[in-house]
C-alpha positions, 0 to 999 in steps of 0.5 A: 714835769714840764719838758724843755723843747727838744731843740733846747735839749740839743743846744744845751744850757750855755751856763753849764757850758760856761761853768765847764769852761771856767773849770777847765780854764782854772785847771790849765792855770794852776798847774805850774803856778810855782814854776821858778820860785822862789826866784822872781826873774825866771818865768818872766823878768817883769815879775821882779819889777812888779811884785816887790813894788806891790809888797813895799806899798803895804810895808811902809813904802806908800802908794807912789811906786816912782816907776811908770813902765806900767800904770799902777792898777795891777800893783794896787790889786796885788798889794793887799795880798802881800800884806801878811807876807814877810817878803815879796810873795810871787806865788800870792801875786800869781794866784791873783793873776790866775784868778783874773785870767779865769775872770777874763774867760767869763768876760769873753763869754759875756762878750761873745754872747752879747755880740752874736748869741749864746753859741758865740759866747761859748766859743769866745770863752773856750778860745780864751780858756785854752789860747796858749799865750793867755794860759801861759801869762795867767801863770805870771804876775804881770800886767797882760792878763789884767789888760785882757780882762779889761778889754773883754769887759769894755767891749761887751759893755760897748756892744750892750749899749752901756757906753758910760760903763764901757768908758769907765772899764776902758780907763781901768784897762788902760790903768792895767797897761797903757795899750788899753787906750786903744779901746777909745777907737771902738768906743768912738764908733759905738757912740757915733752920733751920741756926742754927749754920751761919748764925752761922758764915757771919755771923761769916766775913762780918764777918771778911772785911769787917773784914779787907779794910776794917780801918780802918773798925773803927779809925776807926769813928766817922769811917767811920760818919759818912762812910758815912751821909753818902753814904747821905743824899746818895743819899736826898736826891737828886743834881743831875740827878734833881730832876724824876724820877718816883717811884723805882719808875718811875725805876728800872723805866725804867732796868731797861728801858733797860739790859736791854732786853726780856730784862727782861720774861723776868727778871720772868716768871722772878721770878714763877715763882720766887715761886710755886715757892719752891725754894732757888734761887728763895728766895735770888734772889727775896729778894735782888732784892726786898729790894735793889729795896725799898731802891732805892725809898728813894733820891732819886738814881736812878743806873743804877749802883745797879742793878748788884748786881741784874744777875746775879740777874735774869740767872739768873731770865731763864733760870728758864723753860726754854721762854723761854730761846731768846727771852731769848738773842734779846733779848740782841741789844738791849742788845748793840747799845746797848753797842756804840753806847756803846763807839763813843762811848768811842773818841772824844776827850772834849770836855774833853780837847780843851778842855784841849789848847786851854787849855794852848796859849792860856790866858795866863800868870798867868790865875786860873781858876774852874772847874766840877766835871767840867772838866779839871785844867789850869794856872791853876785856883785856885778849884774851884766846888762842885757844886750839889745838893738840900739843898746850900748855895749856893756864893757863888763862883757870882757874877760880881761876887764872882769879879771881887773875888777877882781871878778872870780866867777861868771854865771851865764845862761842860754836865755841870753847867750843863745839869743846873742849867738843866734844874732852874732852879726849884730852882737860881735863883741857879746858873742866873743865874750861867750867864746872867750869864756869857753876858751879862757876860763874853766867851766865848773858847772853846767846844767840843761833841760831834761831828766825832770828839768826845764829851762835854758842851760846854765854854766858857771865859769871860773876866771 
């Protein structure tokens, strides 16, 4: 039997490493996949915007969502798996996204391998497999993980010189979520001087976007207005970010707390890439710098906004060959954090426990006003609006007004109240509303995390 050279044995088979990483990625993404169910607004409120629309598409609603906060590719991907469901199935949708999350790990392995070799492929795949935000959002039926898959695949195709395919996949990435458009910048750099190929790549990208989000073109004005509204909200900020530092420091901190120390290796790889400026270096560094520059314009500093950067940073973490063992060692930190987060997802959400109690104890005929991010239970007749920067005050957030409207109970949660109270200088009337509930209403029920429960506190008041 022919023996492999000793050096190959020491290196190991990168394909076996990939299989092991993919298995680990799946093992991180399946526990807790049922968290917060059957309610669709507890793990991520965007699920309630996406999954029911995908369900309606295959139950007589047609392919036009008439809603363009996001493009429609993800809706179309989820819709076939809703066909045999009697009602919107969040579990089926989450399983599809979890599978796409594992696919993003494989695409990142391909990206790292094409950019800097087999070792970089292992590092890139490992980073995406354990990075805490990618693991968390692979549990959610939302658009961020499909976008990340498209980014990884498109960058890998650019670095491979398959520019037309790269443009096509970039269009698909934008069809998952609008920020996929930032792939145009590394595509331009990769195709510089090859103008015909660049034009064809761009045309294929546009065709892929329109083909997977055709009603964006049909309802162009509505789609433009809704997309711009979403971008405006991101730039103005969101409830909970009022006292954040500048975007540079806020997002840099989120990089650290989701990557761990492997982020330092990635930054070192970025510095080398900017100095060497090979084809892979240019594509990855241009994408990272342009996309991060866009993040600096945002007032809402959600960790999910970092997800498109994860495959590129993972590949750059494998850029410096002598640091590869250190990068792999550092992956133990985000792995531990992701396992901790998974353990939390295996517990019952406090709001599910509250829903069970309310179903048993809420009087018949009760009229309930409820915070966002509370379970949809019988009796809720008045959803309260979510506060936020530059949003008008919801006049229903007043005890006297609720009584005048015949509201008998108010259901509130720390998912909203704690963020309001942490910024009471920005939301004095909303903070007063919660104070009035404590002093002018009777608390009938309260639950918080602990003893097998996870999630924000929930309280029910009788007016």
